[in-house]
C-alpha atoms as a printed R data frame, in Angstrom:
   type eleno elety resid chain resno       x       y       z
1  ATOM     1    CA   MET     A     1  91.546  81.364 103.184
2  ATOM     2    CA   ASN     A     2  92.488  80.083  99.755
3  ATOM     3    CA   LYS     A     3  94.238  82.173  97.108
4  ATOM     4    CA   GLN     A     4  91.081  82.420  94.998
5  ATOM     5    CA   GLN     A     5  89.137  84.222  97.752
6  ATOM     6    CA   CYS     A     6  89.193  87.945  98.331
7  ATOM     7    CA   PRO     A     7  90.683  88.549 101.800
8  ATOM     8    CA   VAL     A     8  88.231  91.431 102.355
9  ATOM     9    CA   CYS     A     9  84.831  89.981 101.346
10 ATOM    10    CA   GLY     A    10  85.577  86.257 100.993
11 ATOM    11    CA   GLU     A    11  84.135  86.033  97.462
12 ATOM    12    CA   GLN     A    12  86.011  84.786  94.388
13 ATOM    13    CA   ASN     A    13  88.758  87.207  93.342
14 ATOM    14    CA   ASN     A    14  89.072  85.828  89.767
15 ATOM    15    CA   CYS     A    15  92.853  85.808  89.990
16 ATOM    16    CA   GLY     A    16  94.225  84.973  86.550
17 ATOM    17    CA   LEU     A    17  97.436  83.660  88.041
18 ATOM    18    CA   GLU     A    18  95.679  81.127  90.231
19 ATOM    19    CA   GLU     A    19  92.880  80.145  87.867
20 ATOM    20    CA   SER     A    20  94.831  79.496  84.702
21 ATOM    21    CA   LYS     A    21  98.468  79.780  85.719
22 ATOM    22    CA   LEU     A    22  98.900  82.711  83.352
23 ATOM    23    CA   LYS     A    23 101.616  85.264  83.836
24 ATOM    24    CA   ASP     A    24  99.101  88.100  83.823
25 ATOM    25    CA   CYS     A    25  95.959  89.089  85.737
26 ATOM    26    CA   TRP     A    26  93.409  91.913  85.693
27 ATOM    27    CA   CYS     A    27  94.929  93.190  88.941
28 ATOM    28    CA   PHE     A    28  98.244  93.971  87.212
29 ATOM    29    CA   HIS     A    29  96.436  96.638  85.173
30 ATOM    30    CA   ILE     A    30  94.460  98.431  87.863
31 ATOM    31    CA   SER     A    31  95.856 101.442  89.653
32 ATOM    32    CA   GLY     A    32  94.949 103.489  92.651
33 ATOM    33    CA   ILE     A    33  93.947 100.725  95.059
34 ATOM    34    CA   PRO     A    34  92.994 102.657  98.201
35 ATOM    35    CA   GLN     A    35  95.398 102.107 101.092
36 ATOM    36    CA   THR     A    36  92.410 102.055 103.457
37 ATOM    37    CA   LEU     A    37  91.102  99.005 101.576
38 ATOM    38    CA   LEU     A    38  94.439  97.209 101.864
39 ATOM    39    CA   GLU     A    39  94.462  97.940 105.588
40 ATOM    40    CA   LEU     A    40  91.206  95.959 105.922
41 ATOM    41    CA   ILE     A    41  93.044  92.753 105.021
42 ATOM    42    CA   PRO     A    42  93.780  90.798 108.204
43 ATOM    43    CA   GLN     A    43  97.534  90.746 108.884
44 ATOM    44    CA   GLU     A    44  97.716  86.956 108.545
45 ATOM    45    CA   ASN     A    45  96.198  87.131 105.025
46 ATOM    46    CA   ARG     A    46  98.272  89.981 103.592
47 ATOM    47    CA   GLY     A    47 100.230  89.076 100.496
48 ATOM    48    CA   LYS     A    48  98.504  85.710 100.161
49 ATOM    49    CA   SER     A    49  95.541  86.477  97.884
50 ATOM    50    CA   CYS     A    50  94.198  89.282  95.696
51 ATOM    51    CA   VAL     A    51  91.475  91.698  96.706
52 ATOM    52    CA   CYS     A    52  88.603  91.284  94.221
53 ATOM    53    CA   GLU     A    53  87.733  93.853  91.584
54 ATOM    54    CA   SER     A    54  84.331  94.424  93.190
55 ATOM    55    CA   CYS     A    55  85.878  95.484  96.505
56 ATOM    56    CA   ILE     A    56  88.327  97.768  94.736
57 ATOM    57    CA   ARG     A    57  85.502  99.465  92.811
58 ATOM    58    CA   LYS     A    58  83.401  99.886  95.976
59 ATOM    59    CA   TYR     A    59  86.233 101.448  97.955
60 ATOM    60    CA   LYS     A    60  87.267 103.772  95.141
61 ATOM    61    CA   LYS     A    61  83.834 105.470  95.294
């Protein structure tokens, strides 16, 4: 899995840090990511890439 793929769905995560080497990303400004969503990330992929905004929105519903 590369850092630009969501570890949950495998689609692009649009990580601002990886794409443009900025010091900021959309994910720094989102709150309330469900713990149950984070638990879906395979252990070997945790902390290696961002969950995409689409997955976060789906699991918040």
